[in-house]
DSSP file (Angstrom, degrees, kcal/mol; ACC not computed):
  #  RESIDUE AA STRUCTURE BP1 BP2  ACC     N-H-->O    O-->H-N    N-H-->O    O-->H-N    TCO  KAPPA ALPHA  PHI   PSI    X-CA   Y-CA   Z-CA
    1    1 A M              0   0    0      0, 0.0     0, 0.0     0, 0.0     0, 0.0   0.000 360.0 360.0 360.0 134.1  -19.8    6.9   -4.3
    2    2 A N        -     0   0    0      1,-0.1    94,-0.0     2,-0.1     0, 0.0  -0.824 360.0-163.4 -92.2 118.0  -17.0    5.9   -2.1
    3    3 A P        +     0   0    0      0, 0.0   103,-0.6     0, 0.0     2,-0.3   0.549  66.7  71.8 -79.0  -5.4  -14.3    4.0   -4.1
    4    4 A T  B     -a  106   0A   0    101,-0.1     2,-0.3   103,-0.0   103,-0.2  -0.726  62.3-156.8-112.2 159.7  -12.7    2.5   -1.1
    5    5 A I        -     0   0    0    101,-2.5   103,-0.5    -2,-0.3     2,-0.1  -0.866  26.7-104.5-125.4 162.7  -13.7   -0.2    1.3
    6    6 A D     >  -     0   0    0     -2,-0.3     4,-2.2   101,-0.1     3,-0.4  -0.459  35.7-105.9 -84.8 165.8  -12.6   -0.9    4.9
    7    7 A L  H  > S+     0   0    0      1,-0.2     4,-2.4     2,-0.2     5,-0.1   0.829 118.6  58.4 -60.9 -34.6  -10.1   -3.7    5.7
    8    8 A E  H  > S+     0   0    0      2,-0.2     4,-1.2     1,-0.2    -1,-0.2   0.917 109.1  44.3 -62.7 -43.4  -12.9   -5.8    7.2
    9    9 A D  H  > S+     0   0    0     -3,-0.4     4,-1.4     1,-0.2    -2,-0.2   0.875 111.1  54.6 -68.2 -37.3  -14.8   -5.8    3.9
   10   10 A L  H  X S+     0   0    0     -4,-2.2     4,-1.5     1,-0.2     3,-0.4   0.919 103.7  55.7 -61.0 -42.9  -11.6   -6.4    2.0
   11   11 A A  H  < S+     0   0    0     -4,-2.4    -1,-0.2     1,-0.2    -2,-0.2   0.867 108.1  48.8 -57.9 -37.6  -11.0   -9.5    4.1
   12   12 A L  H  < S+     0   0    0     -4,-1.2    -1,-0.2     1,-0.2    -2,-0.2   0.786 112.0  49.0 -73.8 -27.5  -14.4  -10.9    3.1
   13   13 A R  H  < S+     0   0    0     -4,-1.4    -2,-0.2    -3,-0.4    -1,-0.2   0.691  88.7  98.6 -85.9 -20.3  -13.9  -10.2   -0.6
   14   14 A L  S  < S-     0   0    0     -4,-1.5     4,-0.0    -3,-0.1    57,-0.0  -0.444  71.7-124.2 -78.5 139.4  -10.5  -11.8   -1.0
   15   15 A P        -     0   0    0      0, 0.0     3,-0.2     0, 0.0    -1,-0.1  -0.284  36.8 -98.3 -67.9 166.9  -10.0  -15.3   -2.4
   16   16 A A  S    S+     0   0    0      1,-0.2     2,-0.5    -2,-0.0    -2,-0.1   0.878 112.8  28.3 -57.1 -41.8   -8.0  -17.7   -0.3
   17   17 A K  S    S+     0   0    0      2,-0.0     2,-0.3    21,-0.0    -1,-0.2  -0.938  83.9 120.4-128.2 109.9   -4.8  -17.2   -2.2
   18   18 A A        -     0   0    0     19,-1.9     2,-0.2    -2,-0.5    51,-0.1  -0.953  52.7-110.5-165.7 147.0   -4.2  -13.9   -3.9
   19   19 A R  E     -b   69   0A   0     49,-0.7    51,-3.3    -2,-0.3    52,-0.7  -0.492  20.9-156.3 -82.8 148.6   -1.7  -11.0   -3.7
   20   20 A L  E     -b   71   0A   0     16,-0.3    15,-2.3    49,-0.2     2,-0.4  -0.863   9.3-144.1-113.1 156.9   -2.2   -7.6   -2.4
   21   21 A I  E     -bC  72  34A   0     50,-2.0    52,-3.2    -2,-0.3     2,-0.4  -0.968   6.7-149.4-121.0 140.8   -0.2   -4.5   -3.5
   22   22 A G  E     -bC  73  33A   0     11,-2.8    11,-1.9    -2,-0.4     2,-0.4  -0.901  10.0-160.6-108.7 138.0    0.7   -1.7   -1.1
   23   23 A L  E     -bC  74  32A   0     50,-2.7    52,-2.8    -2,-0.4     2,-0.7  -0.972  12.9-166.4-122.2 129.9    1.2    1.9   -2.4
   24   24 A D  E     - C   0  31A   0      7,-2.5     7,-2.6    -2,-0.4     2,-0.7  -0.922  22.3-154.2-110.2 101.3    3.0    4.7   -0.7
   25   25 A L  E     + C   0  30A   0     -2,-0.7     5,-0.2    50,-0.3     2,-0.2  -0.676  20.3 172.1 -86.6 111.1    1.9    7.7   -2.7
   26   26 A G        -     0   0    0      3,-2.6    -2,-0.0    -2,-0.7   111,-0.0  -0.525  45.5-108.8-106.3 178.8    4.4   10.6   -2.6
   27   27 A T  S    S+     0   0    0     -2,-0.2     3,-0.1     1,-0.1    -1,-0.1   0.790 117.9  22.3 -78.4 -26.7    4.4   13.9   -4.5
   28   28 A K  S    S+     0   0    0      1,-0.2    22,-3.2    21,-0.1     2,-0.3   0.655 130.0  20.5-111.0 -23.6    7.4   12.7   -6.7
   29   29 A T  E     - D   0  49A   0     20,-0.3    -3,-2.6    -5,-0.0     2,-0.5  -0.918  58.3-136.1-142.5 165.2    7.2    8.9   -6.5
   30   30 A I  E     -CD  25  48A   0     18,-2.6    18,-2.8    -2,-0.3     2,-0.3  -0.981  22.2-149.2-123.9 116.4    4.9    6.0   -5.7
   31   31 A G  E     -CD  24  47A   0     -7,-2.6    -7,-2.5    -2,-0.5     2,-0.4  -0.682  15.6-160.6 -83.1 138.3    6.5    3.2   -3.6
   32   32 A L  E     +CD  23  46A   0     14,-2.6    13,-3.2    -2,-0.3    14,-1.0  -0.956  14.5 174.4-124.4 140.2    5.1   -0.2   -4.4
   33   33 A A  E     -CD  22  44A   0    -11,-1.9   -11,-2.8    -2,-0.4     2,-0.3  -0.962  13.3-153.1-137.1 155.5    5.2   -3.4   -2.3
   34   34 A I  E     -CD  21  43A   0      9,-2.7     9,-2.8    -2,-0.3   -13,-0.2  -0.949   7.1-137.4-132.0 149.3    3.6   -6.8   -2.9
   35   35 A S  E     - D   0  42A   0    -15,-2.3     7,-0.2    -2,-0.3     2,-0.1  -0.599  27.1-106.0 -97.3 163.9    2.5   -9.6   -0.7
   36   36 A D    >   -     0   0    0      5,-1.2     3,-1.8    -2,-0.2   -16,-0.3  -0.389  44.6 -98.7 -74.6 168.6    2.9  -13.3   -1.2
   37   37 A V  T 3  S+     0   0    0      1,-0.3   -19,-1.9   -18,-0.1    -1,-0.1   0.743 126.1  55.0 -67.4 -21.9   -0.2  -15.2   -2.3
   38   38 A E  T 3  S-     0   0    0    -21,-0.2    -1,-0.3     3,-0.1   -19,-0.1   0.483 108.2-128.9 -87.0  -1.9   -0.9  -16.3    1.3
   39   39 A R  S <  S+     0   0    0     -3,-1.8   114,-0.1     2,-0.2    -2,-0.1   0.888  74.4 116.0  57.4  46.2   -0.8  -12.6    2.4
   40   40 A R        +     0   0    0      1,-0.3     2,-0.4   113,-0.0    -1,-0.1   0.708  68.9  39.1-106.7 -32.4    1.7  -13.1    5.2
   41   41 A L        -     0   0    0    108,-0.1    -5,-1.2     2,-0.0     2,-0.4  -0.974  62.4-151.9-131.7 131.2    4.7  -11.1    4.0
   42   42 A A  E     -D   35   0A   0     -2,-0.4    -7,-0.2    -7,-0.2   100,-0.1  -0.832  16.2-170.0 -97.8 136.4    5.1   -7.8    2.3
   43   43 A S  E     -D   34   0A   0     -9,-2.8    -9,-2.7    -2,-0.4    96,-0.0  -0.984  29.6-107.8-127.0 137.2    8.1   -7.2    0.1
   44   44 A P  E     +D   33   0A   0      0, 0.0   -11,-0.3     0, 0.0    95,-0.1  -0.369  37.3 178.4 -58.9 139.5    9.3   -4.0   -1.5
   45   45 A L  E     -     0   0A   0    -13,-3.2     2,-0.3     1,-0.4   -12,-0.2   0.801  45.0 -53.8-109.4 -65.5    8.7   -4.1   -5.3
   46   46 A R  E     -D   32   0A   0    -14,-1.0   -14,-2.6    92,-0.1     2,-0.5  -0.976  39.3-110.3-167.1 174.1    9.7   -0.9   -7.0
   47   47 A T  E     -D   31   0A   0     -2,-0.3   -16,-0.2   -16,-0.2    91,-0.0  -0.983  25.3-158.0-120.6 128.5    9.4    2.9   -7.0
   48   48 A L  E     -D   30   0A   0    -18,-2.8   -18,-2.6    -2,-0.5     2,-0.2  -0.870  20.8-121.7-103.8 137.4    7.6    4.6   -9.9
   49   49 A P  E     -D   29   0A   0      0, 0.0   -20,-0.3     0, 0.0     2,-0.2  -0.567  32.8-118.0 -71.3 140.9    8.2    8.3  -10.7
   50   50 A R        +     0   0    0    -22,-3.2     2,-0.2    -2,-0.2     3,-0.1  -0.564  49.3 144.6 -79.0 144.1    5.0   10.4  -10.5
   51   51 A G        -     0   0    0      1,-0.3     2,-0.1    -2,-0.2    -1,-0.1  -0.522  57.8 -16.8-144.4-144.4    3.8   12.0  -13.6
   52   52 A A     >  -     0   0    0     -2,-0.2     4,-2.3     1,-0.1     3,-0.3  -0.414  68.8-115.0 -65.8 148.3    0.4   12.8  -15.1
   53   53 A F  H  > S+     0   0    0      1,-0.2     4,-3.4     2,-0.2     5,-0.3   0.898 114.1  55.8 -54.9 -44.3   -2.3   10.7  -13.4
   54   54 A R  H  > S+     0   0    0      1,-0.2     4,-2.5     2,-0.2    -1,-0.2   0.905 109.7  46.0 -57.1 -43.8   -3.1    8.9  -16.6
   55   55 A K  H  > S+     0   0    0     -3,-0.3     4,-2.2     2,-0.2    -1,-0.2   0.919 114.7  47.6 -65.1 -44.4    0.5    7.7  -17.0
   56   56 A D  H  X S+     0   0    0     -4,-2.3     4,-2.4     2,-0.2    -2,-0.2   0.934 113.6  47.4 -61.7 -46.6    0.7    6.7  -13.3
   57   57 A A  H  X S+     0   0    0     -4,-3.4     4,-3.0     1,-0.2     5,-0.2   0.903 110.5  51.8 -64.3 -42.1   -2.7    4.8  -13.5
   58   58 A D  H  X S+     0   0    0     -4,-2.5     4,-2.0    -5,-0.3    -1,-0.2   0.921 111.5  47.4 -60.4 -43.5   -1.7    3.0  -16.7
   59   59 A A  H  X S+     0   0    0     -4,-2.2     4,-1.9     2,-0.2    -2,-0.2   0.915 114.0  47.3 -64.1 -42.9    1.6    1.9  -15.1
   60   60 A L  H  X S+     0   0    0     -4,-2.4     4,-2.8     2,-0.2    -2,-0.2   0.928 110.8  50.2 -65.5 -45.5   -0.2    0.7  -11.9
   61   61 A V  H  X S+     0   0    0     -4,-3.0     4,-2.1     1,-0.2    -1,-0.2   0.885 109.4  52.4 -62.5 -37.8   -2.9   -1.2  -13.8
   62   62 A A  H  X S+     0   0    0     -4,-2.0     4,-2.7    -5,-0.2    -1,-0.2   0.905 111.2  47.0 -62.9 -40.8   -0.2   -2.9  -15.8
   63   63 A I  H  X S+     0   0    0     -4,-1.9     4,-2.3     2,-0.2    -2,-0.2   0.897 108.6  55.1 -67.2 -40.5    1.5   -4.0  -12.6
   64   64 A F  H  <>S+     0   0    0     -4,-2.8     5,-2.6     1,-0.2     4,-0.3   0.914 113.6  42.0 -57.3 -42.8   -1.8   -5.1  -11.1
   65   65 A T  H ><5S+     0   0    0     -4,-2.1     3,-1.2     3,-0.2    -2,-0.2   0.932 111.4  54.6 -69.5 -47.4   -2.3   -7.4  -14.1
   66   66 A E  H 3<5S+     0   0    0     -4,-2.7    -2,-0.2     1,-0.3    -1,-0.2   0.879 118.3  34.3 -55.2 -41.8    1.3   -8.6  -14.2
   67   67 A F  T 3<5S-     0   0    0     -4,-2.3    -1,-0.3    -5,-0.1   -48,-0.2   0.302 107.7-120.3-100.7   8.6    1.3   -9.7  -10.6
   68   68 A E  T < 5 -     0   0    0     -3,-1.2   -49,-0.7    -4,-0.3    -3,-0.2   0.940  40.6-164.7  52.0  54.6   -2.4  -10.9  -10.5
   69   69 A I  E   < -b   19   0A   0     -5,-2.6   -49,-0.2    -6,-0.2    -1,-0.2  -0.464  21.1-169.7 -73.9 139.1   -3.3   -8.4   -7.7
   70   70 A A  E     +     0   0A   0    -51,-3.3     2,-0.3     1,-0.3   -50,-0.2   0.587  68.2   0.4-103.1 -16.2   -6.6   -9.0   -5.9
   71   71 A G  E     -b   20   0A   0    -52,-0.7   -50,-2.0    33,-0.2     2,-0.4  -0.982  62.4-123.9-169.9 160.0   -6.6   -5.7   -3.9
   72   72 A V  E     -be  21 106A   0     33,-2.8    35,-2.9    -2,-0.3     2,-0.6  -0.929   9.0-160.7-117.1 132.0   -4.8   -2.4   -3.2
   73   73 A I  E     -be  22 107A   0    -52,-3.2   -50,-2.7    -2,-0.4     2,-0.6  -0.964  16.7-165.6-109.2 116.5   -3.7   -1.1    0.2
   74   74 A L  E     -be  23 108A   0     33,-2.9    35,-1.8    -2,-0.6     2,-0.2  -0.903  20.4-124.2-109.1 120.4   -3.1    2.6   -0.2
   75   75 A G  E     - e   0 109A   0    -52,-2.8   -50,-0.3    -2,-0.6    35,-0.2  -0.431  22.1-152.5 -62.9 129.0   -1.2    4.4    2.6
   76   76 A L  E     - e   0 110A   0     33,-2.9    35,-1.9    -2,-0.2     2,-1.8  -0.916   5.1-146.8-109.0 111.7   -3.3    7.3    4.0
   77   77 A P        +     0   0    0      0, 0.0    11,-0.5     0, 0.0     8,-0.4  -0.519  26.6 177.9 -82.2  80.0   -1.2   10.2    5.4
   78   78 A L        -     0   0    0     -2,-1.8     6,-0.2     6,-0.1     2,-0.0  -0.355  32.0-105.4 -73.0 159.6   -3.3   11.4    8.2
   79   79 A D    >   -     0   0    0      4,-3.1     3,-2.5     1,-0.1    -1,-0.1  -0.243  44.3 -87.1 -78.1 177.8   -2.1   14.2   10.4
   80   80 A L  T 3  S+     0   0    0      1,-0.3    -1,-0.1     2,-0.1    -2,-0.1   0.749 130.5  52.7 -61.2 -24.3   -0.8   13.5   14.0
   81   81 A E  T 3  S-     0   0    0      2,-0.1    -1,-0.3     3,-0.0     3,-0.1   0.413 122.0-106.0 -89.8   2.2   -4.4   13.8   15.4
   82   82 A G  S <  S+     0   0    0     -3,-2.5     2,-0.2     1,-0.3    -2,-0.1   0.668  78.5 128.9  84.7  17.0   -5.7   11.3   12.8
   83   83 A R        -     0   0    0      1,-0.1    -4,-3.1    -6,-0.0     2,-0.3  -0.658  65.4 -95.9-103.6 160.7   -7.4   13.8   10.6
   84   84 A D        +     0   0    0     -2,-0.2    -6,-0.1    -6,-0.2    -1,-0.1  -0.587  43.6 176.4 -72.4 129.9   -7.3   14.4    6.9
   85   85 A G     >  -     0   0    0     -8,-0.4     4,-2.4    -2,-0.3     5,-0.2  -0.496  53.5 -73.4-113.3-168.6   -4.9   17.2    5.8
   86   86 A P  H  > S+     0   0    0      0, 0.0     4,-2.2     0, 0.0     5,-0.1   0.874 132.1  50.5 -58.2 -39.6   -4.0   18.2    2.3
   87   87 A R  H  > S+     0   0    0      2,-0.2     4,-2.2     1,-0.2     5,-0.1   0.901 111.0  48.4 -68.0 -39.0   -1.9   15.1    1.6
   88   88 A A  H  > S+     0   0    0    -11,-0.5     4,-2.5     2,-0.2    -1,-0.2   0.904 111.1  50.7 -66.2 -40.5   -4.7   12.8    2.8
   89   89 A Q  H  X S+     0   0    0     -4,-2.4     4,-2.1     1,-0.2    -2,-0.2   0.904 110.3  49.8 -62.8 -40.2   -7.3   14.6    0.7
   90   90 A S  H  X S+     0   0    0     -4,-2.2     4,-2.2     2,-0.2    -2,-0.2   0.891 110.4  50.4 -63.7 -40.2   -4.9   14.3   -2.3
   91   91 A T  H  X S+     0   0    0     -4,-2.2     4,-2.4     2,-0.2    -2,-0.2   0.902 109.2  50.8 -64.7 -41.7   -4.6   10.5   -1.6
   92   92 A R  H  X S+     0   0    0     -4,-2.5     4,-2.3     2,-0.2    -2,-0.2   0.893 110.1  50.1 -63.7 -38.9   -8.4   10.1   -1.4
   93   93 A A  H  X S+     0   0    0     -4,-2.1     4,-2.5     2,-0.2    -2,-0.2   0.905 109.2  51.8 -64.5 -40.9   -8.7   11.9   -4.8
   94   94 A F  H  X S+     0   0    0     -4,-2.2     4,-3.0     1,-0.2    -2,-0.2   0.926 109.9  49.5 -60.1 -45.2   -6.0    9.6   -6.3
   95   95 A A  H  X S+     0   0    0     -4,-2.4     4,-2.4     2,-0.2    -2,-0.2   0.907 109.8  51.2 -61.5 -43.3   -8.0    6.6   -5.0
   96   96 A R  H  X S+     0   0    0     -4,-2.3     4,-0.6     1,-0.2    -1,-0.2   0.939 114.6  43.0 -59.0 -47.1  -11.3    8.0   -6.5
   97   97 A N  H >< S+     0   0    0     -4,-2.5     3,-0.9     1,-0.2     4,-0.3   0.897 113.5  51.1 -67.6 -40.4   -9.6    8.4   -9.9
   98   98 A L  H >X S+     0   0    0     -4,-3.0     3,-2.0     1,-0.2     4,-1.0   0.867 101.5  62.2 -64.7 -35.9   -7.8    5.1   -9.7
   99   99 A S  H 3< S+     0   0    0     -4,-2.4    -1,-0.2     1,-0.3    -2,-0.2   0.713  97.5  58.6 -64.7 -19.0  -11.1    3.3   -8.9
  100  100 A M  T << S+     0   0    0     -3,-0.9    -1,-0.3    -4,-0.6    -2,-0.2   0.595 109.3  44.9 -81.8 -11.2  -12.4    4.5  -12.3
  101  101 A R  T <4 S+     0   0    0     -3,-2.0     2,-0.3    -4,-0.3    -2,-0.2   0.544 119.4  32.3-107.4 -12.3   -9.5    2.6  -14.0
  102  102 A T     <  -     0   0    0     -4,-1.0    -1,-0.2     2,-0.1   -41,-0.0  -0.995  57.9-145.8-146.2 148.6   -9.6   -0.7  -12.1
  103  103 A A        +     0   0    0     -2,-0.3    -4,-0.1    -3,-0.1     3,-0.1   0.451  64.5 120.3 -90.1  -1.9  -12.3   -2.8  -10.5
  104  104 A L  S    S-     0   0    0      1,-0.1   -33,-0.2   -33,-0.1     2,-0.2  -0.335  72.6-108.4 -63.6 141.9   -9.9   -3.9   -7.7
  105  105 A P        -     0   0    0      0, 0.0   -33,-2.8     0, 0.0     2,-0.5  -0.481  31.8-153.3 -68.6 142.3  -10.9   -3.1   -4.2
  106  106 A I  E     -ae   4  72A   0   -103,-0.6  -101,-2.5   -35,-0.2     2,-0.4  -0.979  14.0-179.0-120.9 126.4   -8.9   -0.3   -2.6
  107  107 A A  E     - e   0  73A   0    -35,-2.9   -33,-2.9    -2,-0.5     2,-0.2  -0.943  20.7-128.5-123.6 147.8   -8.5    0.0    1.2
  108  108 A Y  E     - e   0  74A   0   -103,-0.5     2,-0.4    -2,-0.4   -33,-0.2  -0.625  15.5-166.0 -92.1 152.2   -6.6    2.6    3.2
  109  109 A W  E     - e   0  75A   0    -35,-1.8   -33,-2.9    -2,-0.2     2,-0.2  -0.989  32.8-109.6-135.4 130.3   -4.0    2.0    5.8
  110  110 A D  E     + e   0  76A   0     -2,-0.4     3,-0.2   -35,-0.2   -35,-0.1  -0.390  37.3 177.2 -59.2 119.3   -2.8    4.7    8.2
  111  111 A E    >>  +     0   0    0    -35,-1.9     3,-1.5    -2,-0.2     4,-0.5   0.112  30.7 130.8-113.9  21.1    0.7    5.5    7.1
  112  112 A R  T 34 S+     0   0    0    -36,-0.3     4,-0.2     1,-0.3    -1,-0.1   0.807  85.1  21.2 -47.1 -41.3    1.6    8.4    9.5
  113  113 A F  T 3> S+     0   0    0     -3,-0.2     4,-2.6     1,-0.1    -1,-0.3   0.282  92.4 104.8-115.4  11.3    4.9    7.0   10.7
  114  114 A S  H <> S+     0   0    0     -3,-1.5     4,-2.5     1,-0.2     5,-0.2   0.940  84.2  41.7 -63.1 -51.3    5.9    4.6    7.9
  115  115 A T  H  X S+     0   0    0     -4,-0.5     4,-2.7     1,-0.2    -1,-0.2   0.904 116.4  49.9 -65.4 -40.0    8.5    6.7    6.2
  116  116 A A  H  > S+     0   0    0      2,-0.2     4,-2.4    -4,-0.2    -1,-0.2   0.916 112.3  47.6 -64.2 -42.7   10.0    7.8    9.5
  117  117 A A  H  X S+     0   0    0     -4,-2.6     4,-2.0     2,-0.2    -2,-0.2   0.915 114.1  46.5 -65.2 -42.7   10.2    4.2   10.8
  118  118 A V  H  X S+     0   0    0     -4,-2.5     4,-2.5    -5,-0.2    -2,-0.2   0.919 112.1  50.6 -65.5 -43.2   11.8    2.9    7.6
  119  119 A T  H  X S+     0   0    0     -4,-2.7     4,-2.6    -5,-0.2     5,-0.2   0.916 109.7  50.5 -61.7 -43.7   14.3    5.8    7.5
  120  120 A R  H  X S+     0   0    0     -4,-2.4     4,-2.6     1,-0.2    -1,-0.2   0.909 111.2  49.3 -59.7 -42.4   15.3    5.1   11.2
  121  121 A S  H  X S+     0   0    0     -4,-2.0     4,-1.2     2,-0.2    -2,-0.2   0.907 111.2  48.6 -64.3 -42.6   15.8    1.4   10.4
  122  122 A L  H  <>S+     0   0    0     -4,-2.5     5,-2.5     2,-0.2     3,-0.2   0.911 112.6  48.1 -64.8 -42.2   17.9    2.2    7.3
  123  123 A I  H ><5S+     0   0    0     -4,-2.6     3,-2.1     1,-0.2    -2,-0.2   0.922 108.3  54.6 -63.2 -44.0   20.1    4.6    9.3
  124  124 A A  H 3<5S+     0   0    0     -4,-2.6    -1,-0.2     1,-0.3    -2,-0.2   0.791 108.0  50.9 -61.1 -26.6   20.4    2.1   12.1
  125  125 A N  T 3<5S-     0   0    0     -4,-1.2    -1,-0.3    -3,-0.2    -2,-0.2   0.142 117.9-113.5 -97.7  19.3   21.7   -0.4    9.5
  126  126 A D  T < 5 +     0   0    0     -3,-2.1     2,-0.4     1,-0.2    -3,-0.2   0.801  54.2 167.3  56.1  35.1   24.3    2.1    8.1
  127  127 A V      < -     0   0    0     -5,-2.5    -1,-0.2    -6,-0.1    -2,-0.1  -0.669  39.6-111.2 -79.2 132.8   22.6    2.5    4.8
  128  128 A S     >  -     0   0    0     -2,-0.4     4,-2.8     1,-0.1     5,-0.2  -0.181  20.3-113.9 -64.3 156.7   24.0    5.5    2.9
  129  129 A R  H  > S+     0   0    0      1,-0.2     4,-2.1     2,-0.2     5,-0.1   0.887 117.7  51.5 -57.1 -42.0   21.9    8.6    2.3
  130  130 A T  H  > S+     0   0    0      1,-0.2     4,-1.3     2,-0.2    -1,-0.2   0.934 112.1  44.9 -62.9 -47.2   22.0    7.9   -1.5
  131  131 A R  H  > S+     0   0    0      1,-0.2     4,-1.6     2,-0.2    -2,-0.2   0.875 109.9  56.0 -66.7 -37.4   20.8    4.3   -1.1
  132  132 A R  H  X S+     0   0    0     -4,-2.8     4,-2.5     1,-0.2     3,-0.3   0.925 105.4  52.1 -59.0 -44.2   18.1    5.4    1.5
  133  133 A A  H  < S+     0   0    0     -4,-2.1     4,-0.4     1,-0.2    -1,-0.2   0.840 109.5  51.0 -61.1 -32.9   16.7    7.8   -1.1
  134  134 A E  H  < S+     0   0    0     -4,-1.3    -1,-0.2     1,-0.1     4,-0.2   0.829 123.6  24.8 -73.3 -32.5   16.6    4.9   -3.6
  135  135 A V  H  X S+     0   0    0     -4,-1.6     4,-2.3    -3,-0.3     5,-0.3   0.595  93.1  90.8-112.1 -13.4   14.7    2.5   -1.4
  136  136 A V  H  X S+     0   0    0     -4,-2.5     4,-2.4     1,-0.2     5,-0.2   0.857  87.3  51.2 -61.3 -38.4   12.7    4.4    1.2
  137  137 A D  H  > S+     0   0    0     -4,-0.4     4,-2.0     2,-0.2    -1,-0.2   0.931 114.1  41.5 -68.0 -44.4    9.5    4.7   -0.8
  138  138 A R  H  > S+     0   0    0     -4,-0.2     4,-1.7     2,-0.2    -1,-0.2   0.833 115.8  51.1 -73.1 -28.9    9.2    1.0   -1.7
  139  139 A M  H  X S+     0   0    0     -4,-2.3     4,-2.2     2,-0.2    -2,-0.2   0.870 108.7  51.2 -72.4 -35.4   10.2    0.0    1.8
  140  140 A A  H  X S+     0   0    0     -4,-2.4     4,-2.5    -5,-0.3    -2,-0.2   0.890 108.4  52.7 -65.1 -38.3    7.6    2.4    3.3
  141  141 A A  H  X S+     0   0    0     -4,-2.0     4,-2.9     1,-0.2  -108,-0.2   0.899 109.1  49.2 -61.9 -39.9    5.0    0.7    1.0
  142  142 A A  H  X S+     0   0    0     -4,-1.7     4,-2.9     2,-0.2    -2,-0.2   0.889 109.8  51.4 -65.5 -39.0    6.1   -2.6    2.4
  143  143 A Y  H  X S+     0   0    0     -4,-2.2     4,-1.9     2,-0.2    -2,-0.2   0.920 113.0  45.6 -62.3 -44.6    5.8   -1.3    5.9
  144  144 A I  H  X S+     0   0    0     -4,-2.5     4,-1.9     2,-0.2    -2,-0.2   0.951 115.1  46.3 -62.4 -51.2    2.2   -0.1    5.1
  145  145 A L  H  X S+     0   0    0     -4,-2.9     4,-2.8     1,-0.2    -2,-0.2   0.889 109.7  54.1 -62.6 -40.2    1.3   -3.3    3.4
  146  146 A Q  H  X S+     0   0    0     -4,-2.9     4,-2.7     1,-0.2    -1,-0.2   0.899 106.4  52.5 -63.0 -39.6    2.7   -5.4    6.2
  147  147 A G  H  X S+     0   0    0     -4,-1.9     4,-1.8     1,-0.2    -1,-0.2   0.920 112.3  45.1 -59.9 -43.3    0.6   -3.5    8.8
  148  148 A A  H  X S+     0   0    0     -4,-1.9     4,-2.9     2,-0.2    -2,-0.2   0.898 112.0  52.0 -67.8 -40.3   -2.5   -4.2    6.7
  149  149 A L  H  X S+     0   0    0     -4,-2.8     4,-2.3     2,-0.2    -2,-0.2   0.914 108.7  50.8 -61.7 -42.8   -1.5   -7.9    6.2
  150  150 A D  H  X S+     0   0    0     -4,-2.7     4,-1.3     1,-0.2    -1,-0.2   0.906 112.7  46.4 -62.1 -41.1   -1.1   -8.4   10.0
  151  151 A R  H  X S+     0   0    0     -4,-1.8     4,-1.3    -5,-0.2     3,-0.3   0.920 110.6  52.2 -66.7 -43.5   -4.5   -6.9   10.6
  152  152 A L  H  X S+     0   0    0     -4,-2.9     4,-1.7     1,-0.2     3,-0.2   0.877 105.0  56.5 -60.2 -38.0   -6.1   -9.0    7.8
  153  153 A A  H  < S+     0   0    0     -4,-2.3    -1,-0.2     1,-0.2    -2,-0.2   0.867 107.4  48.5 -62.8 -35.8   -4.6  -12.1    9.4
  154  154 A R  H  < S+     0   0    0     -4,-1.3    -1,-0.2    -3,-0.3    -2,-0.2   0.756 111.7  50.5 -74.5 -23.7   -6.3  -11.2   12.7
  155  155 A L  H  < S+     0   0    0     -4,-1.3    -2,-0.2    -3,-0.2    -1,-0.2   0.747  85.5 104.7 -83.6 -24.8   -9.6  -10.7   10.9
  156  156 A R  S >< S-     0   0    0     -4,-1.7     3,-1.5    -5,-0.1     4,-0.2  -0.330  82.6-109.1 -62.4 131.0   -9.5  -14.0    9.0
  157  157 A P  T 3  S+     0   0    0      0, 0.0    -1,-0.1     0, 0.0    -2,-0.1  -0.369 101.0   3.9 -59.6 137.4  -12.0  -16.6   10.4
  158  158 A N  T >  S+     0   0    0      1,-0.1     3,-1.4    -4,-0.1    -2,-0.1   0.796  81.0 157.2  57.7  32.0  -10.1  -19.4   12.2
  159  159 A A  T <  S+     0   0    0     -3,-1.5    -1,-0.1     1,-0.3    -5,-0.1   0.826  76.8  40.4 -57.8 -32.4   -6.8  -17.6   11.6
  160  160 A G  T 3  S+     0   0    0     -4,-0.2     2,-0.7    -6,-0.1    -1,-0.3   0.498  90.8 105.9 -94.5  -3.0   -5.2  -19.5   14.5
  161  161 A D    <   +     0   0    0     -3,-1.4     0, 0.0     1,-0.1     0, 0.0  -0.680  42.2 179.4 -82.3 115.1   -6.9  -22.8   13.7
  162  162 A L              0   0    0     -2,-0.7    -1,-0.1     1,-0.2    -3,-0.0   0.377 360.0 360.0 -95.9   3.3   -4.4  -25.2   12.3
  163  163 A S              0   0    0      0, 0.0    -1,-0.2     0, 0.0    -2,-0.0   0.488 360.0 360.0 -80.9 360.0   -6.8  -28.1   11.8
């Protein structure tokens, strides 16, 4: 059984107004970002330290409940050729295990350049190395989630129709 769905299926399942959460899964931390209920803007939320899966999943499920999350966007770290490497396989395993703890739909978003793009932006804005280390994971999650939100907006029927 595949615990994840593609973005097109996620778009069909979502209610009109509901938040999504973006996850940037690292080896030491999980960056989290959240959308507004209209799913237009992603905002960095927090960074969780990684531990045992059960502890991580319990913390995530509590956050899903707290913020009334309707779906999860999980950054998928593909290699430069777009293939699964060890980190992508680990992320897919995390999604499989997480899907056993929540009924929320989980969709992947290609995150190949998210951390690098966020780091470049922070450096360009003279953010100190210490501060960058504190915020990069949740900002990378916001970058991932914003990419998915932008795609979802293009998938929405009548997205440009203001009538």
